[in-house]
N, C-alpha and C positions, 0 to 999 in steps of 0.2 A: 802752626796756624791752619785751621780747616776751612772748608768751603763756606761755612756760616760766617767765619771771621772776615773773609773777603767780601761777602755780601754786605756786612756791616760797614766796611770801608768803601762801599759803593761800586764794587766790581764783582759781578756775578760770574759764575763759571760759564765757560763756552762749551757747547755740546754740538759737534758737527759729525754728520754721517757722510762718508764718502762711498761712492760706488763706481765701478768701471773695471777696465782691464782688458784681458785678452792678449795684451802685449805690454811691453814696458813703456811704449809711447804715451798712452793715456794715464798710466799709473804714476809716473814720476812727477808730473805737474801737481797731481793731487797730494803727493807726499811733500812736495815743496810748499804747497799751500798750508798743510798742517804744520810744517816746520815754522813758517812765518807767523801763523796764529799763535803758536806756543811762545814765540819771541815777544809777542805783543801783549799776551795775557798770562796772568799768573797761574790760573787754574783752567785747564782744558781737558776735555774728554772727547776722544775720537773713536769711531768704529768704522771699519772698512768692510763692505760687502762685495765679494767678487766671485769668480767662477772656481769650480773645484779643481780643474786641471790647468788653469792659466798660470803664467809666470808671475802674476801680481801677488800671489800668496807669499812666495819667498821674499819678494821685494818689500812687502808691507811688514812681514814678521821681523825683518831685520831692523825696522824702526821701532819695534815694540808696540806698535798700534794694533789693537785687537782686530783679528781678521775672522770673518765667518763666510764660508762658502755656501751659496744658495743655488737651488736648481735654476737653470736657465735654458731657454730654447733659442731657435734661430729661424728667421724667415728666409727660406731658400726659393730662388726663382727657377728651380729645376726640380725634376722628379727625384724624390728620395723617400724611402720608407720612414725616415726620421720625421718627415713632415706630419705623419699621423700621430706620433707620440710626443712631439715637442710641445703641443698645446698643454699637455698635462704637466710638463716641466715648468712652463710659464705660470700655470695656475698654482703649482706648488711653490714657485718662487714668490708669487704675489702673497700667498697666505703666510709664508715664512717672513716676508718683508714686513707685513702688517704686525706680526707678533714682535719682531725685533724692534720696530719703530716704537711700539707701545712700551717695550721694556727699556729701551735706551733713551727715549724722549729727546731726540735731537731738536735743536732750534732751527736747523737748516740742513738740507740734503744737497750735496754737490755731486754731479755725475760728469764723467768725461767719456761718454760713449760706451759701446759694446752692449749686446743684448741682455747681459746680466743686469743692466741698469734699468731696463724697461719696467719690470714689475715693481721695482723699488720706487720709481717715479710715480706710478699710479697709486701705490700704497701711501706715499707722502701726500698726494692730492686728496685722497679720501680723508686723511687725518688733518688736512689743512696745514701741513708743514711746507714752507716755501722750498721749492726745488729749483736749482740752478744748473744749466747745461754749460759745460766748457766745450766749445766747438773750435778745435785748432785747425783742422784741415780746410782747404779752400772749398771743396764740395762737402756738403753736409752728409753725414752717414745716415743710413736708414734708421738705426736705433734712435739717434737724436731727433729725427723727424717724427718718429712715433711718439717720443716723449714731449715734443713741443707743445701740444695742446694743454698739457697739465703742468707746464713749467712756468715759474714766476719770472725768471730772468734768463738771459743768454749772454755769455761772455765769449767773444770771438777774437781772432787775430786779424781778420780782414773785414773791411767795411762791406765789400761785395758779398761776403759770406753771411753777414748779419742780416742783410736784406732778404735772404732766402727763408727767413723765419717770420712770416707776417703775423702769425698767431701770438707771438710773444711781444708784448708792448715795451718791456724794459730790456734794452740791449746796450752793451758796453763793449767797445773795441779797445783792447789793451795790448801791451807787449807780451813777450813770452813769460810764462810762469816757470821759474827755474829754481833749483835748490841752491842754498848758500854755498855748497861745495863748488858750484860753477862760478858764482860771482867772486869767490875768494880764491880761485884756483892759482896754483903756483907751478910753473913749468919745472923748476929745479927739483921739486919733490918727486916728479915723475921719473927723473933719472935714477934715483936710488930705489924707488919702489919697483920699477919694471926693468932695471938693469940696462938702462939706455946710455948711449954715448953722449956726453954732455955737449959736444960741439957739432955732431952730425945732425943735419935736418931730418925731421921725422914726418913720415906719412902714416896716417891712421886710416885703417880700412875697417868699416863696421857695417854689418847688414841687418842688425836687429834679430829678432827671434825667427819669424816666419820667412824673412827675406834672406837669411844667411846662406842657405845652400846654393841658390842660384847665383848670388853675387860671388861666392867663393869660386865656383866654376868659371865665372866670367873673368875674374882677375888672375886666375892661375897662370895663364900664358904671359901675363904682364909682370909678375913678381920679380923675376930675374932682372928685368929691364929697370925696374924701380930701384933695385938694390945697388945699382951702379953709382947712384948719387945720393941715396937716402937710406936711412934705417926705416924699417916697417914694423908697426904693431898691427896685427891682423886679428880682429875679434871675429872668430869663426862661427859663433853661435853655440848655445848650449847643446851638448851632445854631439857636436859635429867635429870637434877638434881631433879626436883620434883618427876618424876616417880621413880628414883633410891632411893630417900629418903623413899618412900613408901615401896620399896622392902627391905630396910635395917632397917625398923622400928622395926624389931624383936629385935634389940639391940640398946642401946644408950651408947655412950662412949665419955668421955670428950676429948679424944685425937684423935678422928676421925673427920676429917674436909672435908666434901664433898663440892666442889665448881664447878660451871659450867665451867667457864673459868677464866683465870687470864690475864689481859691486862697490869697491872703495877706490878712490883715486881717479875716477873718470874725469873729473874736472881738471886735475893736474895733467892728465894725459892729453886732453884736448888742448890745454894751454901750451903744452910742449909741441904740438903738431904744427907743421907749416902748411900742410894740405890735408884735408879729410875727404876720403871717398866714402859715401854713405848712401843709404836709401833716402827717401824724401818724406819721412814721417816728420810731423811738425814738432814732436817732442825733442828729438835730437837737433833739429834745425833751430829751435829756440835757444838751445845751449850754445850752438855754434855762432849764433848771432850775437849773444852776450859777449863772447870771447873774440868776435870779429875774425873768424877763420875763413880762409879761402877754401871753398868747398866744391867738390864734384858730385853731382847728384846722379844716381843710377836708380831710378824709381822701380819699384816692384811692378813688373809688366801687368797691364790690364787692371790696375787699381787706381784709387783716388790719388795715390802718390804722384801719378803722372801730371795731374792738374796742379798739385803743389809745385812740382819741379818747373812746369811751364811758366807759372806766374813769377816765380823767383828768377828764372832765366830771363823773362821779359824785362825785369828790373835790373838786369846785369849784376845780380847779387850772388850768383853761383853759376857754375858750368853744368850743362845737362848732356848726358850721353846715355843712350839706351843700352840695356843689358846685351842685346844682340850685337850692336856695334862694338861694344867693349869686348865681347867674346871673339869676334871675327877680325876686328881691325884694331885691337887694343893698343899695340905698340905704335903704329902709325898715328892713331888718334892722339895718344899721349904726347908724342913728340911735337905734333902740331899745336896742341893745347899748351904745352910747357913753353914753347918758343914764343907764343903770343902773350902769355900770362904776365901781368904786372903784379909782383908780389904785394899782397895786402889790399889791393884795390877792391876785389870782390867782397872781402870780409867787412870792409867799411860800409859798402852798399847794403850788405845783408843786415848789418847793425842798424842802418838808417831805416830799412824796411820793417824790421822787427826791433823797436827800441826798448831800452831798459824800463824798469818800473812796473812791469806787469804783475809781479807777485804781490807787491804792496797794494796796487790798485784792486786786485781781486780780493785781498783780505779786507780792505775797506768796504767793498760791496757785501761781503759775507757779514760783517758787523752791522752794516746798515739794515740789511734784510732781516737779520735775527734780533734786531733791537739792541745791539751791543756797540753803541757809539761812544 
């Protein structure tokens, strides 16, 4: 059965262009959105526009969604010679975006931040293709604010965040957009895949891409202490594992599992975890909310993640410790936290703050705006 057959049956193909990246945080929700659209429609066509050197390329290509890298610049608030050449990259990205939009003919464009999205958003505006922003963090990113004047709709995780986009008339606050791998996660599968002890409680430590090195150094003095009562899976970040293994070579423990990244089985690994130590990006926090995990947030210093962590801490939905405190007082801080902790309590509050259903709500919005109801 081809596309024309589905049109005869009353269901036209869905064509969605995604753009964003720079890290895994914005990329995974877009892939989750594509996954859910494919579940609900028989014929789907996707294209992902991202940066040349970002981690999104490998993540997208594993899903078999076509990926095209386009030129992109960056707005810097400090002196750099790159400021003189980046406008040419932005112009190149805009021209390439126009060409790709004309070739692919999407019914809607969905962006999740990063400067690679900016020329795509303006190209979509020129061609009158509806553009939707996914704003997960509490504080709007500069790229999303630049795209706001040409965007049709905004999807946000927090009401206070949505109010910061006055130029966008259509706004929707939803729960986290997560992959089915998260929703259907099974802790038992993690034992076999990662060689874990089935009875010993697990702590998962993950710092994401750009935040891995600093977090690795901060938790290093704490690792031996954690291993007294827990097994630990430590996601050290791409390219950091070999260096970090050398630093941790002073001890060897059968229940310490350093890994660079996990592409398959992350949901099962989170489900297995009793406590998760992580940065405060909303991508991972959405997944932790779905699985109701007790979480310790160590935000990347001097970034928007600190605002995410503060809001979640204010709702008693996670613990918050700075990277500096963890580095200098980690063992004492941990003992105090662990003594006061009520297992499962923070996870339930995190789930209440970021409830289920976000992925399906977002897909419905995509269908509504693209005329696919």
